[in-house]
C-alpha positions in Angstrom: -146.6 167.4 -19.5 -147.9 163.8 -19.8 -149.2 164.4 -23.4 -145.8 165.4 -24.9 -144.0 162.6 -23.1 -146.6 160.1 -24.4 -146.2 161.5 -28.0 -142.4 161.1 -27.8 -142.8 157.5 -26.6 -145.2 156.7 -29.4 -142.9 158.2 -32.0 -139.9 156.3 -30.6 -141.9 153.0 -30.7 -143.0 153.7 -34.3 -139.4 154.5 -35.4 -138.3 151.2 -33.8 -141.1 149.3 -35.6 -140.1 150.9 -39.0 -136.5 150.0 -38.3 -137.3 146.3 -37.6 -137.4 145.1 -41.3 -134.0 146.7 -41.9 -132.6 144.9 -38.9 -134.2 141.6 -39.9 -132.7 141.7 -43.4 -129.3 143.1 -42.6 -126.4 140.7 -43.5 -124.8 139.0 -40.5 -121.5 140.3 -39.5 -118.6 138.2 -40.9 -117.0 136.0 -38.4 -113.6 137.3 -37.1 -110.6 135.1 -37.6 -108.9 133.6 -34.6 -105.4 135.0 -34.5 -104.0 132.1 -32.5 -105.3 129.6 -35.0 -104.1 131.6 -37.9 -100.6 132.1 -36.5 -100.4 128.3 -35.9 -101.6 127.5 -39.5 -99.1 130.0 -41.0 -96.3 128.2 -39.1 -97.7 124.8 -40.1 -97.8 125.8 -43.7 -94.2 126.8 -43.8 -93.3 123.5 -42.1 -95.1 121.4 -44.7 -93.4 123.4 -47.5 -90.1 122.6 -45.8 -90.9 118.9 -46.1 -90.6 119.1 -49.9 -87.9 121.7 -50.2 -85.4 120.9 -48.8 -86.6 117.9 -46.8 -87.8 115.4 -49.5 -85.2 116.7 -52.0 -82.3 115.9 -49.7 -83.9 112.6 -48.5 -84.2 111.3 -52.1 -81.1 113.0 -53.3 -79.0 111.2 -50.8 -80.4 107.8 -51.8 -79.6 108.0 -55.6 -76.2 107.5 -57.3 -73.9 110.4 -57.5 -74.6 111.1 -61.2 -78.3 111.6 -60.5 -78.2 113.7 -57.3 -78.8 117.1 -59.0 -81.6 115.7 -61.2 -83.3 114.2 -58.1 -83.0 117.5 -56.2 -84.3 119.6 -59.0 -87.3 117.3 -59.4 -88.6 118.2 -56.0 -87.8 121.9 -56.6 -89.6 122.0 -60.0 -92.6 120.0 -58.7 -92.9 122.6 -56.0 -93.1 125.3 -58.7 -95.5 123.4 -60.9 -97.8 122.2 -58.1 -98.2 125.6 -56.6 -99.4 127.1 -59.9 -101.7 124.1 -60.8 -103.3 124.3 -57.3 -103.8 128.1 -57.6 -105.2 127.9 -61.2 -107.6 125.0 -60.8 -106.6 122.3 -58.2 -108.0 124.1 -55.1 -111.3 124.8 -56.8 -111.7 121.2 -58.0 -110.8 119.9 -54.5 -112.6 122.2 -52.1 -115.4 124.0 -53.8 -118.9 122.6 -53.4 -119.6 121.0 -56.7 -120.8 117.5 -56.4 -119.8 114.5 -54.2 -117.4 113.5 -56.9 -115.6 116.8 -57.9 -115.7 120.4 -57.0 -116.8 123.1 -59.4 -114.9 125.9 -61.0 -116.0 128.7 -58.7 -112.5 129.2 -57.3 -110.6 128.9 -60.6 -107.6 131.4 -60.4 -108.7 131.9 -56.8 -111.7 133.9 -57.8 -113.5 135.1 -54.7 -110.8 134.2 -52.3 -110.6 137.8 -51.1 -114.4 138.3 -50.7 -114.1 138.1 -46.9 -112.0 141.2 -46.7 -113.9 144.1 -45.1 -112.2 147.4 -44.5 -108.9 145.9 -45.1 -109.4 143.0 -42.6 -109.8 139.4 -43.7 -112.3 137.3 -41.9 -113.0 133.6 -41.6 -114.9 131.7 -44.2 -117.2 128.7 -44.4 -115.9 125.5 -46.1 -118.8 123.9 -48.0 -121.0 127.0 -47.7 -124.6 126.4 -48.6 -124.6 122.7 -47.9 -125.8 120.7 -44.8 -122.2 119.8 -44.1 -120.9 123.3 -44.0 -117.9 124.0 -41.7 -117.2 127.4 -40.2 -113.5 128.0 -40.2 -111.5 130.2 -37.9 -108.8 131.1 -40.3 -108.7 133.1 -43.6 -109.4 131.2 -46.8 -106.0 132.3 -48.1 -104.3 130.5 -45.3 -106.4 127.3 -45.7 -105.7 127.4 -49.5 -102.0 127.8 -49.0 -101.9 125.0 -46.3 -103.6 122.6 -48.7 -101.2 123.8 -51.5 -98.3 122.4 -49.6 -100.0 119.0 -49.5 -100.6 119.2 -53.3 -96.9 120.0 -53.7 -95.4 117.2 -51.7 -97.6 114.4 -53.0 -96.4 114.2 -56.7 -92.9 114.9 -55.3 -93.2 111.7 -53.3 -93.9 109.7 -56.5 -90.5 110.7 -57.9 -88.9 108.2 -55.5 -90.3 105.3 -57.5 -89.1 106.4 -60.9 -85.9 108.1 -59.9 -83.0 108.0 -62.3 -85.0 107.1 -65.4 -88.0 109.4 -66.2 -87.5 112.3 -68.6 -87.7 115.7 -67.0 -90.1 117.0 -69.6 -92.4 114.0 -69.1 -92.2 114.5 -65.3 -93.4 118.1 -65.7 -96.5 117.2 -67.8 -97.2 114.1 -65.6 -97.2 116.3 -62.5 -99.8 118.7 -64.0 -102.1 115.9 -65.3 -101.8 113.8 -62.1 -102.6 116.7 -59.8 -105.8 117.6 -61.8 -107.0 114.0 -62.5 -105.9 112.0 -59.5 -105.0 114.2 -56.5 -107.8 116.8 -56.7 -110.6 114.3 -57.1 -109.5 112.1 -54.2 -108.9 115.2 -52.0 -112.5 116.3 -52.8 -113.9 112.8 -52.0 -112.1 112.6 -48.7 -111.7 116.1 -47.3 -114.5 118.2 -48.9 -117.6 118.4 -46.6 -119.6 117.2 -49.6 -117.2 114.4 -50.7 -118.7 111.0 -51.2 -115.9 109.0 -49.3 -116.4 111.3 -46.3 -120.1 110.4 -46.6 -119.2 106.8 -46.1 -117.9 107.6 -42.6 -114.2 107.1 -43.6 -111.7 109.5 -42.0 -108.3 110.7 -43.0 -106.9 113.3 -40.6 -103.9 114.5 -42.6 -103.5 112.5 -45.8 -103.2 108.7 -45.4 -105.3 108.2 -48.5 -105.0 111.5 -50.2 -101.3 111.9 -50.0 -99.5 108.6 -49.1 -101.6 105.8 -50.6 -102.2 108.0 -53.7 -98.5 108.7 -54.1 -97.3 105.3 -53.2 -99.7 103.5 -55.6 -98.9 106.0 -58.4 -95.3 105.4 -57.7 -95.7 101.6 -58.1 -97.5 102.1 -61.4 -94.8 104.4 -62.7 -92.1 101.9 -61.6 -93.8 99.0 -63.5 -94.6 101.0 -66.6 -91.2 102.6 -66.9 -89.4 99.3 -66.2 -86.3 98.7 -64.1 -83.2 100.7 -64.1 -80.2 99.4 -66.1 -78.2 97.3 -63.8 -81.0 96.6 -61.4 -80.2 93.4 -59.6 -76.7 93.1 -61.1 -74.9 96.4 -60.4 -74.2 98.4 -57.3 -77.1 101.0 -56.9 -76.0 102.0 -53.4 -77.0 105.6 -52.2 -74.5 108.3 -52.9 -74.6 110.2 -49.7 -76.6 108.9 -46.7 -75.7 112.1 -44.8 -78.0 114.0 -47.2 -80.6 111.4 -46.6 -80.4 111.6 -42.8 -80.6 115.4 -43.0 -83.6 115.1 -45.3 -85.3 112.6 -43.1 -84.8 114.8 -40.1 -86.3 117.8 -41.9 -89.3 115.6 -42.9 -89.7 114.5 -39.2 -89.9 118.2 -38.0 -91.9 119.3 -40.9 -94.4 116.5 -40.3 -95.6 118.3 -37.2 -97.0 121.0 -39.5 -98.4 118.2 -41.7 -100.2 116.4 -38.9 -100.7 118.9 -36.1 -101.5 121.5 -38.6 -104.4 119.4 -39.9 -106.3 120.2 -36.7 -106.7 123.7 -38.5 -106.3 125.5 -35.3 -104.1 125.9 -32.1 -106.0 123.5 -29.9 -105.9 120.4 -28.0 -106.4 118.2 -30.9 -103.3 119.7 -32.5 -101.3 119.0 -29.4 -102.4 115.4 -29.4 -101.6 115.0 -33.1 -98.1 116.4 -32.5 -97.6 113.9 -29.6 -98.8 110.9 -31.6 -96.7 111.9 -34.5 -93.6 112.0 -32.4 -94.1 108.6 -30.8 -95.2 106.9 -33.9 -92.1 108.0 -35.8 -89.8 106.9 -32.9 -91.6 103.4 -32.9 -91.3 103.1 -36.6 -87.5 103.7 -36.5 -87.1 101.2 -33.7 -89.2 98.5 -35.4 -87.4 98.7 -38.7 -84.0 98.6 -36.9 -85.0 95.5 -34.8 -86.4 93.6 -37.7 -83.4 94.4 -39.9 -81.0 93.5 -37.2 -82.6 90.2 -36.6 -82.8 89.3 -40.3 -79.3 90.6 -41.6 -77.3 90.7 -38.3 -76.8 94.5 -38.3 -79.0 97.6 -38.5 -78.4 100.3 -41.2 -78.6 104.0 -41.2 -81.0 103.9 -44.3 -83.2 101.4 -42.5 -83.5 103.4 -39.4 -84.5 106.6 -41.2 -86.9 104.7 -43.5 -88.5 103.1 -40.5 -89.0 106.6 -38.9 -90.6 107.9 -42.1 -92.8 104.7 -42.2 -94.1 105.6 -38.7 -94.8 109.2 -39.8 -96.7 108.0 -42.8 -98.8 105.5 -40.9 -99.8 107.9 -38.2 -100.8 110.6 -40.7 -104.5 109.5 -41.2 -104.8 108.6 -37.5 -103.0 111.5 -35.8 -106.0 113.4 -34.5 -108.1 110.3 -33.9 -105.9 108.0 -31.7 -104.1 108.1 -28.3 -100.4 107.9 -27.8 -100.4 104.2 -26.9 -102.2 103.3 -30.1 -99.8 105.6 -32.0 -96.9 103.5 -30.8 -98.6 100.3 -32.0 -99.3 101.9 -35.4 -95.6 103.0 -35.7 -94.3 99.5 -34.7 -96.6 97.7 -37.1 -95.7 100.3 -39.9 -92.0 99.9 -39.4 -92.1 96.1 -39.6 -94.7 96.2 -42.4 -92.8 98.7 -44.5 -89.5 96.8 -44.1 -91.3 93.7 -45.5 -92.7 95.7 -48.4 -89.5 97.4 -49.3 -87.4 94.1 -49.2 -89.3 90.9 -49.6 -92.3 92.1 -51.6 -90.2 94.2 -54.0 -87.8 91.4 -54.6 -90.5 88.7 -54.9 -92.2 90.7 -57.7 -89.0 92.2 -59.1 -90.3 95.7 -59.6 -87.8 98.6 -59.3 -89.3 101.1 -56.8 -86.1 103.0 -56.7 -86.4 104.7 -53.4 -89.3 102.8 -51.9 -92.1 105.2 -52.6 -94.7 102.3 -52.5 -92.7 100.4 -50.0 -92.9 103.1 -47.4 -95.7 105.5 -48.5 -98.1 103.2 -50.1 -97.8 100.4 -47.6 -97.5 102.7 -44.6 -100.5 104.7 -45.8 -102.6 101.5 -46.1 -101.6 100.3 -42.6 -102.3 103.6 -41.0 -105.7 104.2 -42.8 -107.0 100.8 -41.6 -105.6 101.0 -38.2 -107.2 104.3 -37.7 -110.5 102.4 -37.6 -109.2 100.0 -35.2 -107.8 102.5 -32.6 -109.9 105.7 -33.0 -110.8 107.3 -29.6 -114.1 109.0 -29.9 -113.7 112.1 -27.6 -110.8 113.4 -29.7 -113.2 114.0 -32.7 -116.5 114.5 -30.9 -118.6 117.5 -31.8 -121.9 119.0 -30.9 -123.5 117.4 -34.0 -121.5 114.1 -33.4 -121.1 113.7 -29.6 -119.6 110.3 -29.9 -117.0 111.2 -32.4 -115.2 108.6 -34.6 -115.0 105.4 -32.4 -113.0 102.2 -33.1 -115.2 99.5 -34.4 -115.6 96.9 -37.1 -117.8 99.3 -39.1 -115.1 102.0 -39.0 -112.4 99.5 -40.2 -114.7 98.6 -43.1 -115.3 102.2 -43.9 -111.5 102.8 -43.8 -110.8 99.8 -46.1 -113.5 101.0 -48.5 -111.7 104.4 -48.7 -108.4 102.6 -49.3 -109.9 100.5 -52.0 -111.5 103.3 -54.1 -108.3 105.4 -53.8 -106.2 102.5 -55.0 -108.5 101.7 -57.9 -108.9 105.3 -59.1 -105.1 106.0 -58.7 -104.1 102.8 -60.7 -106.5 103.5 -63.5 -105.8 107.2 -63.9 -102.1 107.1 -63.4 -101.8 104.3 -66.0 -103.9 106.4 -68.5 -101.8 109.5 -68.0 -98.5 107.5 -68.4 -99.7 105.7 -71.5 -100.7 109.0 -73.2 -97.5 110.7 -72.3 -95.4 107.7 -73.5 -97.3 107.8 -76.8 -96.9 111.5 -77.3 -93.4 112.2 -76.1 -91.9 109.2 -74.4 -91.3 108.7 -70.7 -87.9 107.4 -70.3 -84.5 109.0 -70.7 -82.3 107.7 -73.5 -79.8 104.8 -72.6 -77.0 107.2 -72.9 -78.5 109.7 -70.5 -79.3 107.0 -68.1 -75.7 105.7 -68.2 -74.2 109.1 -67.8 -76.7 110.6 -65.3 -79.9 111.4 -67.2 -81.3 114.6 -68.3 -81.2 118.0 -66.7 -78.2 117.6 -64.4 -75.5 117.0 -66.9 -74.4 120.6 -67.6 -74.8 121.4 -64.0 -72.4 118.6 -63.0 -69.8 119.9 -65.5 -70.3 123.5 -64.1 -69.8 122.3 -60.5 -66.9 120.2 -61.3 -68.5 116.9 -60.3 
């Protein structure tokens, strides 16, 4: 009986040895997605989309004159349409595929390969920056990550409209949005947020878009305001907002949507998302209080427009810092941003006499710069610590310098490329509505006003 048993044991061992090469070369099982993280990111994505339509549309629409309300609303809506398609066709690939430190490649054009992680009808997690030393294994499907980033690409050019409100041709705005997303937004997003981006390699951090979204849009807005020139009647006529109720509703939607913007940038349902939500709330509150106090002290009374602008300034400034700082620091960031953006939107604008219609630079540009630099001054290491970086991002002079470098390169690139895009468009088709259209309420909204009886 011993011999047959021995033969069976030898045969079993041989079969195991023969099978070893197959086991060694088998592809590793795809990582399953985390359903909690995915659920939170789906909600966050919807929140960020709400920031543009209807949030920003109402916020800006309430601040222009009555004759331009519909044109302002449809600008945000149309940019949502255009931005979504541009991001799908090429923007996502340029921003988040591996490529080089300067720009992504075309491997994800038209979202090619975005469904490669489906197995037996089930999507699995993907690796951002796959094949590079900086690769990051995600816990959500690539479709969700791509869609979340799409909402950022949508709102950024929509923010710029606040600087050129009431005077850019609708057709020029459409083409400007396409070119700006591909030539300005996508490269900066790659530099800052791609694992292989060169700005990220400097050690600069941007949790949810201080440089990529707010400095980019604010500086581009300032360039637009200068190149298009001032509105007719600027400084001599009453350019008061048509309906501050719209603006307050819009600001409120922005505040709520910002939780998806900032807490969603943790890319998961975790403690860092919770801290980002908390810091976002207190920074917005501090910004609103700071603007109100400074305005009250300077003019003798607070205003509704000032208070909501201050809250948005606090939201802007905490955006790059939300996942890196503690609540006490967030309050300081909000207070500084509220006062700083009030100065930028009043004294600075009047000193240099540029017409930043709805303070795109005054709030987003200035607030983004303040927040990006203060992130380096207040960063609390344990919030961002990982196994490969156990200290995390820590407040230091070195970190402040890295943040300032990121701000500087973003400003320079944005100024150069935005100017180039505008000059080419002006040469080819013109940028500004005709004097008659500007007087009557320029462009696309005229037949809509007649139809609605406005």
